[in-house]
Rosetta silent file (secondary structure, phi, psi, omega in degrees, C-alpha in Angstrom):
SEQUENCE: MDDSPLVESIARQRELVDRILAEHVNDGTGLCKACPRNGRPEWQRWPCRLHSLATFAHEALTGVPGGYRIQSTR
SCORE:     score description
SCORE:     0.000 S_00000001
   1 L     0.000  135.119  178.240   83.248  108.181  100.519 S_00000001
   2 L   -94.397  114.518 -176.835   80.992  109.810  103.115 S_00000001
   3 L   -94.009    1.924 -172.989   80.502  107.452  106.055 S_00000001
   4 H   -57.592  -38.899  176.639   78.248  109.708  108.112 S_00000001
   5 H   -63.635  -36.917  178.818   75.037  107.687  107.488 S_00000001
   6 H   -69.312  -42.984  177.359   76.835  104.494  108.515 S_00000001
   7 H   -61.122  -43.381  178.493   78.334  106.154  111.602 S_00000001
   8 H   -61.353  -40.710  179.379   74.889  107.480  112.538 S_00000001
   9 H   -64.739  -43.597  178.009   73.408  104.006  112.129 S_00000001
  10 H   -65.095  -41.282 -176.823   76.085  102.438  114.333 S_00000001
  11 H   -64.253  -24.751  178.512   75.739  105.219  116.915 S_00000001
  12 L   -69.255  -13.104 -177.078   72.028  104.444  117.339 S_00000001
  13 L  -122.561   84.821 -174.590   73.035  101.101  118.849 S_00000001
  14 H   -54.610  -38.491  179.915   75.316  101.781  121.821 S_00000001
  15 H   -63.177  -35.962  178.431   75.795   98.061  122.470 S_00000001
  16 H   -66.234  -43.570  177.385   77.031   97.630  118.889 S_00000001
  17 H   -56.561  -50.881 -178.497   79.528  100.479  119.307 S_00000001
  18 H   -61.853  -40.257 -179.012   80.854   98.913  122.496 S_00000001
  19 H   -66.070  -45.767  179.177   81.000   95.442  120.952 S_00000001
  20 H   -60.490  -46.018 -177.803   82.884   96.575  117.843 S_00000001
  21 H   -66.980  -29.822  178.962   85.374   98.551  119.924 S_00000001
  22 H   -78.875  -33.855 -175.868   85.889   95.614  122.286 S_00000001
  23 H   -90.354  -35.142 -176.839   86.311   92.966  119.577 S_00000001
  24 L   -92.261   76.963 -176.898   88.186   94.862  116.860 S_00000001
  25 L  -115.837  163.802  176.580   91.423   95.379  118.772 S_00000001
  26 E   -68.518  130.053 -179.141   95.101   95.274  117.894 S_00000001
  27 L   -83.653    6.264 -179.319   96.347   91.703  118.168 S_00000001
  28 L    97.402  -10.739  178.891   99.780   92.936  119.173 S_00000001
  29 L  -117.347    8.009 -179.714  101.225   92.689  115.669 S_00000001
  30 L    90.618    8.631  177.959   99.335   95.621  114.135 S_00000001
  31 E  -110.499  156.767  177.633   96.483   93.508  112.803 S_00000001
  32 E   -77.616  130.661 -177.641   92.828   93.493  113.819 S_00000001
  33 L   -69.223  -27.671 -173.814   92.023   90.571  116.064 S_00000001
  34 L   -99.698  -21.135 -177.557   88.426   90.207  114.779 S_00000001
  35 L   -72.169  147.988 -177.482   88.725   90.821  111.031 S_00000001
  36 L   -63.616  146.037  176.012   88.902   87.772  108.777 S_00000001
  37 L  -100.947   76.444 -174.705   92.260   86.457  107.682 S_00000001
  38 L  -113.773   31.390  176.643   91.339   85.792  104.074 S_00000001
  39 L    83.467    9.460  178.950   94.474   86.883  102.273 S_00000001
  40 L  -117.455   88.122 -174.325   93.567   90.584  102.180 S_00000001
  41 H   -59.606  -27.328  179.786   96.019   92.364  104.462 S_00000001
  42 H   -66.775  -19.891  176.867   94.361   95.747  103.903 S_00000001
  43 H   -85.398  -15.408 -173.431   91.299   94.364  105.729 S_00000001
  44 H   -98.102  -22.871 -176.672   93.413   93.180  108.633 S_00000001
  45 E   -60.486  144.092  179.579   95.439   96.247  109.585 S_00000001
  46 L  -108.749  137.136    4.950   94.451   97.873  112.839 S_00000001
  47 L   -76.558  133.708  179.586   92.603  100.089  113.357 S_00000001
  48 L   -75.233  173.781 -178.427   90.332   98.367  110.872 S_00000001
  49 H   -60.407  -44.828 -179.749   87.477  100.109  109.084 S_00000001
  50 H   -63.120  -41.480  178.688   84.850   98.895  111.569 S_00000001
  51 H   -63.035  -41.910  179.098   86.890  100.078  114.534 S_00000001
  52 H   -63.179  -43.795  178.574   87.333  103.496  112.919 S_00000001
  53 H   -63.891  -41.655  178.849   83.613  103.808  112.192 S_00000001
  54 H   -66.891  -33.121  176.380   82.741  102.744  115.741 S_00000001
  55 H   -63.248  -44.223  176.898   85.238  105.281  117.097 S_00000001
  56 H   -62.892  -39.694  178.662   83.439  108.042  115.170 S_00000001
  57 H   -64.860  -41.624  177.515   80.109  106.721  116.467 S_00000001
  58 H   -60.879  -42.507  177.530   81.461  106.729  120.033 S_00000001
  59 H   -61.267  -40.990  179.250   82.578  110.341  119.547 S_00000001
  60 H   -64.428  -37.087 -178.902   79.097  111.240  118.291 S_00000001
  61 H   -74.213  -39.482 -170.877   77.508  109.617  121.354 S_00000001
  62 H  -103.660  -20.689 -174.804   79.846  110.997  123.997 S_00000001
  63 L    78.026    3.810  179.437   81.217  114.190  122.513 S_00000001
  64 L   -90.769  115.938 -177.429   84.706  112.955  123.402 S_00000001
  65 L   -77.074  131.469  171.361   86.983  113.425  120.381 S_00000001
  66 L    52.626 -175.919  173.087   89.295  110.587  119.321 S_00000001
  67 L    74.478   10.041 -179.497   91.465  108.404  121.461 S_00000001
  68 L  -100.878   61.049  179.238   89.045  105.509  121.904 S_00000001
  69 L  -115.579  108.955 -177.796   91.362  102.831  120.562 S_00000001
  70 L   -84.445  127.658  175.102   91.549   99.821  122.787 S_00000001
  71 E   -90.292  141.305  176.460   94.765   97.824  122.622 S_00000001
  72 L   -68.347  141.769  176.947   94.549   94.094  123.149 S_00000001
  73 L  -103.537    2.696  179.684   96.115   92.896  126.368 S_00000001
  74 L  -108.106    0.000    0.000   96.389   89.288  125.197 S_00000001
């Protein structure tokens, strides 16, 4: 699947990029703190799909490759 249109759409909204990256963090057990816990573990693993897409969007905005994965401190 080619995510470039979705990444471009997210990148147009810097506040959205920042919000996704701030909320979709590792909960300390390898799961995403913000993704729903609805019995689908593949949706919960961190980095989740939204965090990955926002990371690509952040790279597109800043030109800084990779490494923008925020770990939860709580």
